[in-house]
N, C-alpha and C positions, 0 to 999 in steps of 0.2 A: 860476143857470142852471137851466132846466127840462129834465128828462130824461123823454122819452116812451118807454115800453116798448110794443112792438107784437109780436104773434105773427107770425113769419115764415112760418108754415104757413097759417093761416086769415086773417090780416090784422086780427084783432080787437085793439083797444086793451087792454093788460094793466094799465097803471098810468101815472101821471105823478107825479113828485116834483119839488120845487124845492129846490136846494141853493146855498149860497154858493160852494162850491168842490167840484170832483169829486175825491174821494179814491179813486184807482185801486185801492188795496188793499181799502178798505172795500166797494167795489162789485164786487170780484173781477176787475176788468179786467186786473190785473197777471198773471193766470194765462193770459191769451190770447196766442197767437202774433201776430205782425204781420199775417199773412194773416187770422186770425180777427177781429182788430180791424177790419181793412178791410171784412170781410164783414158784421159785425153792428153796428158803431158808425158813425154818420154825424153830423157836427157842422156846424151852421149858425152860424158865429161871429158873423155880422152880427145874427142874431136871438137869439144867446146861448141856443141850444137844441141838445140832443143827442138823437138818435134811436137807440134800442137795439133791435135785432131779436132776439128770443128765441123761446121756445115757451110758450104758455099751458098751464095745467094740463090742460085738456080735450084738447089736441093731444098732450101728453106721454102721456096715457092712451091715446088712440086710435092713436097710433103704436107703442104697446107699449114705451115707454121708461121707464115708471114704476118698474120694478124693475131696470133696467139699471144695473150698476155699484154697486148698493146693497149696503152692508155692514150690520153690526149697528146702525150709526148712520144716522139719516135723511140723505139726500143732497140738497143744494140744487143744482138744475140751472140753470146760467146760460144755456147754449146747447145 
């Protein structure tokens, strides 16, 4: 399955990966609520493609989210 990551704020492509199987824990999808999943993940099962809408690094910076929720460890923002 191909997974396309797109910035939900600016619309720019972030990345594309191809996997045999989507591991929800590995990709952090298990941390999402049902509503969050519905908002940011779209699946085209006929084309075997998943679209994930997140934020690119530039939009994270411009929206002032770079330090939000950050602790002493680096925080990886999924959404």
